[in-house]
N, C-alpha and C positions, 0 to 999 in steps of 0.2 A: 430450053424448055425441059422440064423433068419428065422422065418417062415412068409411067405407073403400069404395073401388070394387074390385070383383072383376075381375081380369084374365081374359081369355078362356082357355079350356082349350087345351092343346097340339093342334097339327094331328094328324089321324089319317089313316093311309094304308091304304085297304082291301087286304087280301091280304098284309099284312106282319106276320109274327109279332112281338108285343110292342107293336104299335100298335093296329090294329083288333081284334085277336083277344084283347086283354087281358081285356076284360069277358065274353068268351064261354066262358072256361075251356078254351080249346084254342088250337092254333097253326094259322093258315090258310096253306096253301102259297102260295109266291110265284108269282105269275102274270105272265108276260111278255106285254107288249102288242105289237102289231105296227104297223109303219109304215103310213100310209095315203096315198092320192094322190087329189086332187079336181081338177076342171077347171071352176071357176066361169067364168061368162060374164056379160057385161052392161058397160055403160059404166064402172061403177066399178072394172072390172078392166083398164082401158086408160089410157094417157096419151099426150098429143100433144106432139111436139117438131118442131123445124123440118123434119127429114128425114122425118117421117111418125108414124104411130100405132104405139106399142108395145102388144102385147096379151098378157095373161097366158096362157101355154100350159098350166101345171099348178102345183098346190100340193102339194108332197110334205112331209108331216108326219112327222117322226121321233118314234118312241115315247119318252116320257120316263120313264126307269126310276125305280122307287120307291126310297126310301133302303134301304140294305143292313140286313138284320135286326139286325146287331150294333150299329148306331148307336143311341145312347141317345136316347130321346124328349126333346123340348124341354119342360121343366116350367115353366109360368107364364112364357111369353116376354114380355118387357117391350118394348112397341113404341116406347119412348122411350130405350132403351138406346143408349149411345154407344160401347160397347166394340167393338173391332175385329171385323169379321165374317170368316168364312172366305172365301178367294179363290174367285171364281166367274167364269164367262165365258159369253157367249152361244154359240149354235151357230155354229160356223165350219167352213169347208170348205177342203180342199187338192184342187185339180184337176190331173189329169195326162193327157195324151194321148201315146200312144207315137209318133204320126206328126202333130205339130201342123201346122196350116196357118199360114204367116207372114202377118202383115198386109200390106196392099198398099203400104205406104210404108216405105222403108229410109232411116234417118238417115245422112247423110254429113257429114264435117267434122272439125274438130279434136277431140282428146280432151277429154271433159268434165272430166278432172282438171286442165285448165288454168284453171279458174275462180278468181277472186280473184287473178289474176296468177301463179298457180303453174304453171310449165311442166310438161308431161308429162315424167316422169323419163327416158323413153326417146326423147323427141323425136318420137314417132310421131304422124302425123295420118292414119292408115289408115282405111279403110272400117269402120264399126261398125254391126252390126245392133243394133236396139233390143232390150234385155232385156225390154221390155214387149210383145214380139211374142208370137204364139200365145195361150196362156191365161196372162196375166201379172197379177201384183198384188203390192203390198207392203201387207197388211192391217194395217191399223192395228191390227193386232194381229194383220199382216198375217198380218197379220198374214194377210194376205193371204198367200195362200199358193197359188202356182200354177205354171204351166208356164213355165219360163225357157228353153225351146228347147234346153237341153242343149248338146251338142256342135255343134249347128247354128249357134250364135252365132259370128259371125266376129270374134274377138278378136285373132287374130294373136299377137303378143308384147307386146301393149300393156301388160298388167298383170302384175307379178311375182307369184309364189306366196307366199302367207302363210307367213312363217317361212323364206323363201329365204335360204340361207346357213348355216342351223343344220343341221349334220350329224345332229344327234339327231332331226331331223323328216324326214329323207329317206324318201320313200315311193315304191314302185313303182306306176306306173299299170297297172291291169288292164284291158286292152283287150277280152279275152274275158269277155262278161257272165256266161257259164255258170261261170266260174272264180272269180267274186267271192266273198268271204267272206260267210257268213250268220251271224246270231246262234246262240248255242249251245243255247238251250232251246226246246222245243216248246211253243207257247202252248196247244194243245188238251190236252196231258197235264201241264200244270204243276201242281204242288202248292203253289205260292207263295201266301202269305197276301195278297199284293197284288192278285192276280187272283181275282175271285169266280166268273166263269163265262165260257165261250167258246162261241158258238153258230155253227156252220159250216153254210151252205146245202148241202143234200144234193146239189144239182146244180152246185156251184161249178166243177168241172173242165169239165163240158160248156159252161157259160156262158162261161168264159174262152176255150174254144176256138172257139165259134160267134160271139163278138162281132165287130163291124166293126173293122178295123185302126185306122180314125181315131176310134174312139169315145172317150168321156171317162170315166175313173174318178173317183170322189169319195171322200174320207175325211172323215168328219164326227164332231165331238164333241158330246155333249149330256149334261150333268152327269157321272155316273160311267160312261157308255157311250161306246164309240167304234166306229163303223160304217164298213164298206168297201162302197161302192155303185158300180153300173155305170150311169151316167146315160145311156148310150146304149141301154140295154135297155128294152123295152116294159114289163117288170115290175120296174122299177127300185126299187119299194117294198120288194121282197124283197132284203134285204142279202145280200151275198156272205159276209161274216163280221161278227159283232158281238162285242165284248169288253166285259164288265162288270167294273169294278173294285170292290174291297171298299169303300173309303171315299174314296179319292182321286179327285178330278175332273180330267179332261183339260182343260187350259186353252189349248193350242196345238199346232200340229203342222206338219210340212213334209215334202215329198217331194223326194229328191235327183234333180234332173234330169241330173246328170252320170253316174249309174249306172243310170237307169231302162232297162228292156227287157221284152220279153214274158215272160221267165222270171224276172225280178228287180226288186223295188222296194224302195228303202231309205226307210222313214218314221220320223221321229223325233217323240216326243210329250213335252210338258212337263206336269207335274202340280201340283196344289195343295200336295202334300206336299214339293215341291222335286225329287222323283225324275224320272228321264227314262227312257223306254223307246225302244229301237231295235227296230223291228218290220220283218220281211220278210214281208208278207202272203201272197205266193204259196206259199212253203214253210211258212208259219204258224209261224215261229220268232221269238224275241224275246230281248233282253238288257236288264238294268236297269243304268242308270248313276246315279251320285250316290245309291247305295242308302242309305236311312235318312238322307239329308242329309248324308253324310260330308264332302262338299266345301262345300255350302251347303244349308241347311235351310229356306230361304224359297221360296215358290211361284215357278214358272216362268211368266212372263207372255207371253214371245214366244220362239220358237226358229226358227232358219233355218240351212240348210246354208250353209257358206261357198261363194261362187260357184266352180264348177269343181272343188271338192274332193270326193274320194270318201269321205274319213273325217271331216273336221272340220266341226263345226257350232258356232254361237254361241247361247248362251242368256241371256236377260235375267231375272235373279232380282229379286224384289220388295224386296230390301234395297238396291237401287241398284248391283248388281254385274253386270258382263258377264263371262261365262266361256266360253272356247273349250274344247270337249271333243273327244276322238277316240273314235269309236264302238267301236273295237276295243281300247282300252287299259283296264286295270284302274283302279279308283279308290283313292285313299289319302287319309288324313286330311290336310287342307290347312292349312298355316300360311304366311301371306304371307312371301314371300322378300325383299320390298323395299317401301318406301313412298315411292318416287320420283315426284314430279309430272311428268306428261308434258311440260308446257310450260315447265318450268324456272323458274316463278315462285316468289315467296316465300310464296304462299298455299297451301302444300302441304297444310295440314290441313283445308281448306274442305270437301273431299268426304266427310270422316269425322268432323268435330268437331261435327256437329249443325246447321250452317248449311244453310238450304235450297238456296241457289244457290251451291254450290261451283263455283269457276272452274277447278279443277284436275281432272285425270284421274289418279288414283293407280294405279301399276302394281304390283299385289301379286305377279304373276309375269309375266315378259316371255316372249314367244314365242321369244326368243333365249336363254332359260335353257337350260343344258345338262342340267338334270334333266327329262327328258321320258319317263321310263319309265312314269309314271302320269299320270292326269288330275288337275288341268287342264293344258291346253296353255298357256293364258294366262288371266290374271284381272286385270280392271280395275274400280276402284271409282270411280263417277261421283257418287253422291249417297247420302243416308240415306233417300231416299224411292224409291218403286217406279219402275222403268223399265216403261213401258207398251208400247213398240214401238220397232223400229228398221228401217232400210231400207239395203240396199247400193246404191251409185250404179251407173248402167249401165256405167261403165268399170271397175268392180270395184276401185276404189282407195279409196273414201271410204264412211263410214258416217254416217247421220243418225239420232240417237237422241232420243227424247222421253220425258219423265218427269212424274210427279206433281207435281214441284216447279215446273212451268211452264217448263221449259227445253228448247230444241232445241240439241243439240250436233252439230257437224260434226267428225268424227274421221278422220284418215288412219290407218286401222286396220293397214295394212301397216307403218307407221312407229311405230304406237302413240302418236300425237301428237294432242292436242286443238287444232283450228284455229279454231273459232268457237263462241261461246256466245250464243244469242238467247233472248229471254223473251217470254212470253205477254202478251196484254193483260190477262187475268185467269184465274186457276185453272191447272189442269194441262193438259198436252198428252196426248192419247190415241192419235193415229195419225199416221203420216208416210209420204210417198211422194215419190219423185223424178219429175221429168218424163222422158219416154223419151230425151230428148237430154242429160239431166244438167245443164241450165242452171238449173233452179229446183227448190226443195224446197217441198212443200206440207205443212201441219200442220193438224190439227183437234183441238179440245179442249173444255174445260168452259166456255169463254166463248161457246159456240154459234157460233163463227166458224171459218172456214178461212183460214189465212194463207199467202201466196205470198212466198217468200224467194228473192232473186236471189243465186246463188252468185258471179257475177262481180263484184257490187257489195257483197256481204256485207251486204245490207240487205233490209228488208221493203218489198215494192213494192206489195201490194194485200191487202186482206181481202175475204172473200166472206161475205155475210150471207143466210141463207136457212133455216137451221135454228132450231128453238125449243127445243132441248135440246142436250145434249152430242153432239158429232160422234163416231161410233164407227168409221168406216172410210172411206178414200179410195183410189180406183183410177183409173188412166188408161184410156181406151178407145183401143186402138192403131189401130182401124179408122177412127177419126174424128180422128186426129192427122196433121199433116203438118209441113213444115219451118217453118211460120209459125203454125200454129193448133193449140191443145190442146183436147181434150174430156176431162173427168174426171167421175166420179160420186162421190157421198157418201151415206152413210146415218147416221142418228142415233137416239138414244134417244127422239125424238119420233115414231118410226115413219115417218119421212119419207125419201123418196128424192129427191135433187136432182141434176140434171145441169147442168154448167157449161161454158161456152166462154170461152177467153181467148187472147190473142196478145201478143207482145212489144210491139206498138205500143199496146196498151191500158193497159200498166203504167206508171204514172208513177214515175220514179226520184227519190226525195226527195234534194235537194241539201243535206244537213244534216251537222253534225258529230255523228256517231252515237255518239262515245265520251264525250260530256259529259251532264251531268244533264238529264232531261226529265220532264214530267209523266207519272206511271206509275200504272196501277191495280194494278200488281203491287207491293205494299208492299215498300219497302226495296231494290228492284232498282236504282234510280237511284243511291242512296247507295253501294251496293256497286260499281257500275260506276265511279263517280267515284273511289272509294278505290283501286280496282284499277288506275286509269290510271298511278299512280305505280310500280307493280310492274314487274318485267321482263316480264310477260306482257301488257302493255298492248295493247289493240287486239283481244284475243280476245273480251272481253264487250262486247256491243252493247246500248245502252239501249232501252227500249220507246218506240216512236213513237205519240204521241197519235192517237186515232181520227181527228180533224179533219184531220189532215195526210196521211192514207193514203187512196187511192181505195177505194171500196167497190163490189164487183162483185155483181150480182144473179144468181141462177141462170136458165138458159133454160127450166128445167122444175123444179117442185116438187110433190110429191104424197105424201099420206099413204097408204101401201100396206099397213100392218100396224097392228093395235091394240096389239101388243107392241113393245118397243124392238128396233130393228134392230141387228145386230151385224157384218154382213159383206156384201160384194157382190163381183161379178166380172163382167168382159165376156168374152164368147166371140164367135166370128165371127157367129153368128146370134142371140144372146140377151144379156140381162142377167140374172144370177142374184143373188138376194138371200136373206139368212136372218136369223131373229129369235131371240131368247133363248128362245123356247118351242118351237123345233125346226121351224118352217115354212120350207121351202126353195122359193122361188118363181122360176120361170123365165119371163121376159117376152121374147117374140119381138120381133126387130127389125122394123121396117116392111117389109111385103111378104111376111112369112113366115106370117101368119095365126095362128090359136089352136092349130092342130095342128102347126105347124112346117113346113108345106108352103107354097109360093107361093100367095097368095090371089088370088081373082079380083078384077076391077075393081069388081064390085058390092060386095064385102066391104070395100074400102078407101074407098068413098065415104061 
């Protein structure tokens, strides 16, 4: 007689009709749980770095919404199943302050766009404030998502506008915040099947009026819920607005720093269904873009407003596409207008013919196209595997993109041109960030390593080892960076927070022929790089450097701060903020601030 094992029963969710109520002969009403806040104390909630002791101020736990009642229960789930799972993301935040405080250091010097021997197109070497100032981050999914200082950044005329010269894209800059366009639909009165429920705090108007001018807003996603929080409020656990979606999960979001004001905020959100929502939370209005996936029906892994643009934003879809949308344009069914590779090489099919490491960037629609009546504004195909994250360079000229296929691409997105292609030591890349001066790009990924890439040398110059699982997010600390030294933080799926310091003098620059074959743990990369040398685009793809030939940097601090996988972090003037996949948002005060956010006594620091 053959023996059969019985699979466990499907999970049951109390309070959700069709799950826990099925055997009771009735429907149990849906009960919304509330956010909670705790302030644990003790040595396990502290960590020591060279500058002093960081102390946990508070642990804000976001309520995890139950599945929507219309979702079919999972029958006999197979724990060994290998079929693709629905897209998901940990809890991530977008921080915004209407009056951010700049960091103490201002970067001066030549334009970062001169890396790799490329001169600045306008020849300018003017003063540039770091885009990492204030509350800044490129989350690896950055996904990071935070305050880019808006109009306070002194860019001058350094970077041209995306699509400059295309009369079909001419837009009028709206200086009066009160006259800026808002989405058409009222989110609280919506009858859309996409939105399940909207909960508005009864005292939201009074709280917005009474809050401090330099306070911090936070927008946070957790599964199918999206919350607007006031992080400067003593009762921050009571959200300002909470939106529940029917089945879609919000995977990413970003706030437009060019249009922010006391009466207007533009928030963009990307979903597991591929749809995008433009939300103006103060007026509680919204609009749907890419509705029903008419342009691209794959999940949106990362979304960011184009630097300085009022209307345009870039979305990374999980089919390997980057698409530029205009928040105010209608959508139309999209058919690629062109299949031209951006680098002019003969390997044009690589990005779409199933090869993992395509060295081309196929332009399906150029920003210079005259057909700009509907979205998309531009569409580029990089790979057949998901794009995890991207980051704009501080000088607003370049784009660093990381993918599941283990590649880092450096793109001149203004010219729609692929400049460099780098490969991971092993597995995919999950997050990317530029140094505040634009000289280096850092990536983290599934090899548990952080890689530091020099843009001037177009080479890997160091790897950082400290995580014991995949790296989820990277962010620089602008309050501990200067013209020679960098401080950045990382979090990973090992629940670990790491802090790192490095300087240019620490980084060994390998004197090797980077375009020839080398030993690689990324199978097939070396062969593809060698074969590509004979193409017109030779020099774009760079082979993997063996671990033995690249310096390995240790962290200055590493600590497991959560039992759940971490998904996001950010630096503010007085704290480090982290979040995990289960909704815990933890604020760690910088040295000298104490557990309550106030300067502590000498006895407390001893």
